[in-house]
N, C-alpha and C positions, 0 to 999 in steps of 0.2 A: 206142458209147462207154459204158464202165462208170461208175457213180457214183463220186464222189471217196471216197477212203479216209477212215475216221473218224480216221485218223492225221494227216490233212492240216491240222495246226494250225501256223500260222506263229508262230515265236518271234522276239522282237526279238534282233538280233545281240548287243546288250549283255547280255542275260540269259544267252546261251550263253557269252559271254566271261567273265562273272562266275563261272559254274559252272566254267569251265576254270581260273580262278584259285583255285578251291576254296571259294567262298563258299557256306556251308550254306543260306542263304536262297534262293539261286538254284537249287540242287538241289531244294529243297522245292517251289518254284514249278513247276519242270519236272516233278517227280513228280506233283504235283496235276493238271497239265494232261494228262498222258499215262497216268495210272493206269487210267482206264476203258478207253481204246482198247487198251492192252496186255493188260489182263485179258480184254476181249471177244475179241480176236484169239486169245489163248491158250485160252480156253474153247472157241471154235469149232474150233480145231485139235486140242485134246486131248480134248474132250468131257467133261472132269471138272473140277469147281470147285476141288478141292484141288490138282490139277496146274496149273491155270491160275494159282492164287495163287502156286505155286512158280515158275512161269515169270515172272510179274510180278516177284517178288522177285529172281530170277536176272538178269532183264533190267535192273532198276534197279541191281543191283550192278555189272553190266558197264558200264552207263552211267557210274557213278561212277568206275570204274577206267579207262575208255577215253575219257572225254570229251576228253582232250587230243589224241586221234587225229582228232577231227572237224575237218576243214579248211574246211568251208563250200562245197565244190564242188557240193553238191546240198543240197536242203532238209534241215534237221535231222530233221524228222519221218520222212523216208524212211530216213535213217541209223538212227534208233532202231527203226523198224518192222522193218528187216532184222535187227537184233539180236534182237528179239522173235520173229520167224519162226524164226530159227536156233535159239533156245532151245527153242521149242515142238517143232520137228522133232527136235532132239536128244533131248528127253524121250520122244517117240514111239519113236524108234529104240531107246532104252534099254529102254523098256517091252516092245518087240518082241512085243506081243500079236498084232498083225496086221502081219506084215512087208510091206514094199512089194514087190510082185511084178508082173512083166509078165504080161499076159493076152493071149496070142496069138490066142485065139478070140473076143475082144471085138469087137463091131461098132463100127466108127468112125462118127463123125457124117458126114453127107454134105454137105460144103461149108459148113456153118454150125454154130454152137454154139447150144444151147437154154438158155433161162432160164425159171425158173418164172414163170407168169403172176401178176398181182396177187392172184388168189384165194388164193394160197399165202402171202400176207403175214401171216397170223396168226402172230405171233412165237412164241407158246408151242407151237403145233403144229409149226411149222417147226423150232424148236429141238429138240423131242423127236425128230422124224424125223431130223434131222442127227446126234443122239447115237447113233442106232441104226446108222448107217453105219460101215463099217470106217474106221480112222484115216486111211489113205491117201486114200480116196475123199472123206471129209469135208474133209480138208486141201486137196485139189485144188479142190473146190467153193468153199470159203471163199476161198482165195487168188485164184482166178479171178474169181468174181463179186463178192465183197465188197471185196477189196483191189486188184483190177485187174491182177494179174500175168498175163503171157502164158504160153502153154503152154511156150515155151522157157525162160522164167524159172523156172517151177515145176519143170520137168525138171532144171534146173541145181541148184536148191535141194535136190531129193530125190535127186540122183545118178541120175536115170533119163532116159528119152527123152521128147521132146514127144509121141510116140505114146502113151506111158504116161499122160501127163497128160490127153490127149484121151479115152482109153478110160475112165479113172477118172471124168472129167466126164460122159461119156455114160452109164456105168453108174450113177453116183450120181444123175444127173438122172432116169433111168428109175426107179430105186428110190424116189426121193422122190415122183415122180408116182404110183407105185403106192400108197405109204403115205398120200399126201394125196388120193388119188383125183382126180387132175387129168388131163384129156384133151387140152386145147389146148396148142399150143406158142407161145412168143414168142421171136423172134430176139434175140440179144445179141452184142456184140463183133463186129459185122459188118465 
């Protein structure tokens, strides 16, 4: 089981309802609670602080415009996280620096996915290594390990196959291991 998302912030229903009525103070409270998770997610997906700031801004504008569409069928944080993911992925597509491509020669994982061991927990080193990965690979790794998305969900977000997601995860994990000089494997998402 993956760790809970940093987005997993429960909001009182009354706060959401106040925001839906257009109360500025309610929007400000929601912004303050979700500013850091949105920015962190955007930074991990885009790899650039300036773009992450733009994604944060675009996400919050969409929140302001679309809060009336939130029906409460699922947690508010999940709804907002989906907006943030979509904004970050749209920005990556527009950048088109590293287009999302299928890799037919990529070796698939054999029956399990791998997670970096605790030795890789040095946030600065891991962050630097993540920034060196191609956009698609970095996005898959972050969505899978940090946000808990499944390969099918990632594939749907990126308009690709689950096989694409698995191969990007395998390639990215292998490249991170090389960059961080890690030799042992730890199972995840069993």
